[in-house]
C-alpha positions in Angstrom: 113.2 105.6 105.3 114.3 107.0 101.9 112.5 109.6 99.8 111.3 106.7 97.6 109.7 105.0 100.6 107.8 107.8 102.4 104.7 107.4 100.3 104.3 103.8 101.4 103.6 104.7 105.0 101.1 107.4 104.0 99.4 105.0 101.6 99.1 102.2 104.2 97.7 104.7 106.7 95.1 106.0 104.3 94.2 102.6 103.0 93.4 104.0 99.6 95.1 106.0 96.8 94.7 109.6 97.8 95.5 112.4 95.4 98.5 113.4 97.5 100.0 109.9 97.5 99.3 109.5 93.8 101.1 112.7 93.1 104.1 111.6 95.2 104.3 108.2 93.5 104.2 109.8 90.1 106.7 112.5 91.1 109.2 109.8 92.2 108.5 107.1 89.7 107.2 109.0 86.7 105.4 107.0 84.0 106.2 103.7 85.9 104.2 105.1 88.9 101.3 106.1 86.7 101.2 102.7 85.0 101.3 101.0 88.4 98.4 103.1 89.7 96.4 102.3 86.5 97.1 98.6 86.9 95.8 98.6 90.5 92.7 100.6 89.6 92.0 98.2 86.8 92.4 95.1 89.1 95.4 93.7 87.2 97.3 92.7 90.4 96.7 89.1 91.2 97.9 87.5 94.5 98.4 83.8 94.5 99.8 81.5 97.2 103.2 81.5 95.6 103.5 84.7 93.7 102.1 88.1 93.0 101.3 88.5 89.3 100.7 91.8 87.4 98.8 91.5 84.2 100.4 93.7 81.5 99.0 94.4 78.1 100.8 91.6 76.4 102.0 89.2 79.2 101.8 88.5 82.9 104.8 89.3 85.2 105.7 87.6 88.4 106.8 90.0 91.1 108.7 89.0 94.2 109.8 92.0 96.4 111.7 94.4 94.2 112.2 91.7 91.6 110.1 91.1 88.5 110.3 89.0 85.4 110.0 91.9 83.0 112.7 93.2 80.7 112.7 96.6 82.4 113.9 95.0 85.6 116.5 92.9 83.8 118.0 95.6 81.7 117.1 99.1 82.8 116.9 99.3 86.5 119.7 100.1 89.0 119.6 97.3 91.6 121.3 99.7 94.1 118.6 102.3 93.9 115.6 101.4 96.0 113.4 103.8 94.1 114.2 102.4 90.7 111.4 99.8 90.3 109.4 98.6 87.3 105.8 99.5 87.2 104.8 95.8 87.9 106.7 95.9 91.3 105.2 99.3 92.1 101.7 98.0 91.3 102.2 95.0 93.5 103.4 97.2 96.4 100.5 99.6 96.0 97.9 96.8 95.8 99.4 95.1 98.9 99.4 98.3 101.0 95.7 99.0 100.2 94.6 95.4 100.0 93.6 95.9 96.4 95.0 92.7 94.9 92.7 90.1 93.4 93.4 87.2 95.8 93.3 83.6 94.4 93.6 80.7 96.8 95.7 78.6 94.5 99.2 78.4 93.2 100.1 80.5 90.2 102.3 77.6 89.0 99.1 75.5 88.8 97.3 78.2 86.8 100.1 78.4 84.3 99.6 74.7 83.5 96.2 75.4 82.1 97.3 78.3 79.9 
């Protein structure tokens, strides 16, 4: 496990965002970590049958593993660095580990048809 991954085990074991884990996430991921924690706390991580979606301030972003549809992922992140993640991917990971995602028993692709 790398330094960027060690908070994941502690978060999963705690089942909630503890001050120590929040500090480690923000130490490693800076502003991206803080924004991820904020999104989880505000319930902006949505889990659909086909994708996890994080609702940003101006758009929704599809997250699959480390990947995300945001421009930060496309242009700014080092794909060889496992700690270099956008805040959407971090939020999806945090929400998954503490079961904080808003679960929808439908496909996101179906939801997009209505928008």
